[in-house]
PyMOL commands that place a pseudoatom at each C-alpha (Angstrom):
pseudoatom trace, name=CA, resn=MET, resi=1, chain=A, elem=C, hetatm=0, pos=[146.845, 145.272, -21.034]
pseudoatom trace, name=CA, resn=SER, resi=2, chain=A, elem=C, hetatm=0, pos=[147.520, 146.433, -17.292]
pseudoatom trace, name=CA, resn=ALA, resi=3, chain=A, elem=C, hetatm=0, pos=[150.345, 148.002, -15.370]
pseudoatom trace, name=CA, resn=ALA, resi=4, chain=A, elem=C, hetatm=0, pos=[150.719, 145.075, -12.669]
pseudoatom trace, name=CA, resn=ALA, resi=5, chain=A, elem=C, hetatm=0, pos=[153.283, 142.692, -12.138]
pseudoatom trace, name=CA, resn=PRO, resi=6, chain=A, elem=C, hetatm=0, pos=[154.580, 140.119, -15.363]
pseudoatom trace, name=CA, resn=THR, resi=7, chain=A, elem=C, hetatm=0, pos=[152.930, 136.806, -14.848]
pseudoatom trace, name=CA, resn=HIS, resi=8, chain=A, elem=C, hetatm=0, pos=[155.873, 134.797, -16.021]
pseudoatom trace, name=CA, resn=PRO, resi=9, chain=A, elem=C, hetatm=0, pos=[156.750, 132.683, -12.337]
pseudoatom trace, name=CA, resn=LEU, resi=10, chain=A, elem=C, hetatm=0, pos=[160.569, 133.671, -12.524]
pseudoatom trace, name=CA, resn=HIS, resi=11, chain=A, elem=C, hetatm=0, pos=[159.074, 138.055, -13.382]
pseudoatom trace, name=CA, resn=ARG, resi=12, chain=A, elem=C, hetatm=0, pos=[157.911, 137.334, -10.117]
pseudoatom trace, name=CA, resn=LEU, resi=13, chain=A, elem=C, hetatm=0, pos=[159.785, 135.796, -8.108]
pseudoatom trace, name=CA, resn=LEU, resi=14, chain=A, elem=C, hetatm=0, pos=[163.260, 138.873, -9.321]
pseudoatom trace, name=CA, resn=GLY, resi=15, chain=A, elem=C, hetatm=0, pos=[161.062, 141.473, -9.017]
pseudoatom trace, name=CA, resn=ALA, resi=16, chain=A, elem=C, hetatm=0, pos=[159.669, 140.542, -5.267]
pseudoatom trace, name=CA, resn=LYS, resi=17, chain=A, elem=C, hetatm=0, pos=[160.956, 143.297, -3.091]
pseudoatom trace, name=CA, resn=SER, resi=18, chain=A, elem=C, hetatm=0, pos=[159.670, 142.078, 0.226]
pseudoatom trace, name=CA, resn=PRO, resi=19, chain=A, elem=C, hetatm=0, pos=[160.640, 139.179, 2.384]
pseudoatom trace, name=CA, resn=GLU, resi=20, chain=A, elem=C, hetatm=0, pos=[157.525, 137.917, 1.797]
pseudoatom trace, name=CA, resn=ASP, resi=21, chain=A, elem=C, hetatm=0, pos=[156.785, 138.662, -1.870]
pseudoatom trace, name=CA, resn=ARG, resi=22, chain=A, elem=C, hetatm=0, pos=[159.555, 136.435, -1.405]
pseudoatom trace, name=CA, resn=GLU, resi=23, chain=A, elem=C, hetatm=0, pos=[159.241, 133.396, -0.573]
pseudoatom trace, name=CA, resn=ALA, resi=24, chain=A, elem=C, hetatm=0, pos=[155.664, 133.478, -1.780]
pseudoatom trace, name=CA, resn=ALA, resi=25, chain=A, elem=C, hetatm=0, pos=[156.970, 133.656, -5.679]
pseudoatom trace, name=CA, resn=TRP, resi=26, chain=A, elem=C, hetatm=0, pos=[160.107, 130.615, -4.913]
pseudoatom trace, name=CA, resn=THR, resi=27, chain=A, elem=C, hetatm=0, pos=[156.933, 128.249, -3.313]
pseudoatom trace, name=CA, resn=GLU, resi=28, chain=A, elem=C, hetatm=0, pos=[155.423, 129.762, -7.197]
pseudoatom trace, name=CA, resn=PHE, resi=29, chain=A, elem=C, hetatm=0, pos=[158.006, 129.475, -8.646]
pseudoatom trace, name=CA, resn=LEU, resi=30, chain=A, elem=C, hetatm=0, pos=[158.745, 125.896, -7.456]
pseudoatom trace, name=CA, resn=GLU, resi=31, chain=A, elem=C, hetatm=0, pos=[155.803, 124.910, -8.358]
pseudoatom trace, name=CA, resn=HIS, resi=32, chain=A, elem=C, hetatm=0, pos=[155.630, 125.356, -12.020]
pseudoatom trace, name=CA, resn=HIS, resi=33, chain=A, elem=C, hetatm=0, pos=[159.281, 124.061, -12.386]
pseudoatom trace, name=CA, resn=SER, resi=34, chain=A, elem=C, hetatm=0, pos=[159.801, 121.467, -9.857]
pseudoatom trace, name=CA, resn=LYS, resi=35, chain=A, elem=C, hetatm=0, pos=[158.780, 118.307, -12.225]
pseudoatom trace, name=CA, resn=LEU, resi=36, chain=A, elem=C, hetatm=0, pos=[161.180, 119.409, -14.524]
pseudoatom trace, name=CA, resn=ILE, resi=37, chain=A, elem=C, hetatm=0, pos=[164.181, 120.141, -12.050]
pseudoatom trace, name=CA, resn=LEU, resi=38, chain=A, elem=C, hetatm=0, pos=[162.894, 116.534, -10.455]
pseudoatom trace, name=CA, resn=HIS, resi=39, chain=A, elem=C, hetatm=0, pos=[163.630, 114.836, -13.423]
pseudoatom trace, name=CA, resn=THR, resi=40, chain=A, elem=C, hetatm=0, pos=[167.219, 116.198, -14.387]
pseudoatom trace, name=CA, resn=ALA, resi=41, chain=A, elem=C, hetatm=0, pos=[167.377, 115.026, -10.930]
pseudoatom trace, name=CA, resn=ARG, resi=42, chain=A, elem=C, hetatm=0, pos=[166.556, 112.066, -12.174]
pseudoatom trace, name=CA, resn=ARG, resi=43, chain=A, elem=C, hetatm=0, pos=[168.592, 111.455, -15.499]
pseudoatom trace, name=CA, resn=ALA, resi=44, chain=A, elem=C, hetatm=0, pos=[172.312, 111.356, -13.245]
pseudoatom trace, name=CA, resn=SER, resi=45, chain=A, elem=C, hetatm=0, pos=[170.738, 109.809, -10.488]
pseudoatom trace, name=CA, resn=ALA, resi=46, chain=A, elem=C, hetatm=0, pos=[171.328, 106.441, -8.215]
pseudoatom trace, name=CA, resn=GLY, resi=47, chain=A, elem=C, hetatm=0, pos=[168.313, 106.399, -6.371]
pseudoatom trace, name=CA, resn=HIS, resi=48, chain=A, elem=C, hetatm=0, pos=[165.266, 108.031, -4.391]
pseudoatom trace, name=CA, resn=ASP, resi=49, chain=A, elem=C, hetatm=0, pos=[168.214, 108.902, -1.376]
pseudoatom trace, name=CA, resn=ASP, resi=50, chain=A, elem=C, hetatm=0, pos=[170.139, 110.566, -4.062]
pseudoatom trace, name=CA, resn=LEU, resi=51, chain=A, elem=C, hetatm=0, pos=[168.025, 111.911, -6.332]
pseudoatom trace, name=CA, resn=MET, resi=52, chain=A, elem=C, hetatm=0, pos=[166.592, 114.067, -3.573]
pseudoatom trace, name=CA, resn=ASP, resi=53, chain=A, elem=C, hetatm=0, pos=[170.109, 114.965, -2.465]
pseudoatom trace, name=CA, resn=ARG, resi=54, chain=A, elem=C, hetatm=0, pos=[170.790, 116.435, -5.780]
pseudoatom trace, name=CA, resn=TYR, resi=55, chain=A, elem=C, hetatm=0, pos=[166.949, 117.711, -6.034]
pseudoatom trace, name=CA, resn=THR, resi=56, chain=A, elem=C, hetatm=0, pos=[168.015, 119.845, -2.196]
pseudoatom trace, name=CA, resn=TYR, resi=57, chain=A, elem=C, hetatm=0, pos=[171.471, 120.786, -4.536]
pseudoatom trace, name=CA, resn=VAL, resi=58, chain=A, elem=C, hetatm=0, pos=[169.777, 122.463, -7.001]
pseudoatom trace, name=CA, resn=LEU, resi=59, chain=A, elem=C, hetatm=0, pos=[167.760, 123.898, -5.284]
pseudoatom trace, name=CA, resn=ASP, resi=60, chain=A, elem=C, hetatm=0, pos=[170.197, 125.939, -2.932]
pseudoatom trace, name=CA, resn=HIS, resi=61, chain=A, elem=C, hetatm=0, pos=[172.298, 126.840, -5.959]
pseudoatom trace, name=CA, resn=LEU, resi=62, chain=A, elem=C, hetatm=0, pos=[169.484, 128.436, -7.054]
pseudoatom trace, name=CA, resn=ARG, resi=63, chain=A, elem=C, hetatm=0, pos=[168.867, 129.904, -4.191]
pseudoatom trace, name=CA, resn=GLU, resi=64, chain=A, elem=C, hetatm=0, pos=[172.191, 131.555, -3.005]
pseudoatom trace, name=CA, resn=ASP, resi=65, chain=A, elem=C, hetatm=0, pos=[173.121, 134.899, -3.765]
pseudoatom trace, name=CA, resn=ASP, resi=66, chain=A, elem=C, hetatm=0, pos=[169.389, 136.441, -3.814]
pseudoatom trace, name=CA, resn=PHE, resi=67, chain=A, elem=C, hetatm=0, pos=[168.772, 134.012, -6.625]
pseudoatom trace, name=CA, resn=ARG, resi=68, chain=A, elem=C, hetatm=0, pos=[171.765, 134.765, -8.495]
pseudoatom trace, name=CA, resn=ARG, resi=69, chain=A, elem=C, hetatm=0, pos=[171.438, 132.812, -10.901]
pseudoatom trace, name=CA, resn=LEU, resi=70, chain=A, elem=C, hetatm=0, pos=[168.321, 133.459, -12.147]
pseudoatom trace, name=CA, resn=ARG, resi=71, chain=A, elem=C, hetatm=0, pos=[168.974, 136.303, -12.929]
pseudoatom trace, name=CA, resn=SER, resi=72, chain=A, elem=C, hetatm=0, pos=[172.274, 136.156, -14.293]
pseudoatom trace, name=CA, resn=PHE, resi=73, chain=A, elem=C, hetatm=0, pos=[169.264, 133.566, -17.180]
pseudoatom trace, name=CA, resn=SER, resi=74, chain=A, elem=C, hetatm=0, pos=[167.970, 135.618, -20.144]
pseudoatom trace, name=CA, resn=LEU, resi=75, chain=A, elem=C, hetatm=0, pos=[164.102, 135.064, -20.085]
pseudoatom trace, name=CA, resn=ASN, resi=76, chain=A, elem=C, hetatm=0, pos=[162.557, 134.902, -23.564]
pseudoatom trace, name=CA, resn=VAL, resi=77, chain=A, elem=C, hetatm=0, pos=[158.902, 135.481, -21.811]
pseudoatom trace, name=CA, resn=PRO, resi=78, chain=A, elem=C, hetatm=0, pos=[158.047, 139.273, -21.933]
pseudoatom trace, name=CA, resn=PRO, resi=79, chain=A, elem=C, hetatm=0, pos=[156.311, 140.643, -18.629]
pseudoatom trace, name=CA, resn=ASP, resi=80, chain=A, elem=C, hetatm=0, pos=[153.017, 140.774, -19.413]
for i in range(1, 80): cmd.bond("trace and resi %d" % i, "trace and resi %d" % (i + 1))
show_as sticks, trace
zoom trace
């Protein structure tokens, strides 16, 4: 295997050094996980507006403090 950057979206997000790389990795993370986040938010929502409010709330909190919540998550996917 090469010594290239890890391929899992969470690894790329947490390893991004520049603001541009972090934004690109965040976009990739959302492409990979948005359906799950939306599904989870939908389970506790009363309608479309409520769903979107919950989805936005989750995204805001995941981004907070340089992805603190995601950094505390233990990922069981080894980097490539």
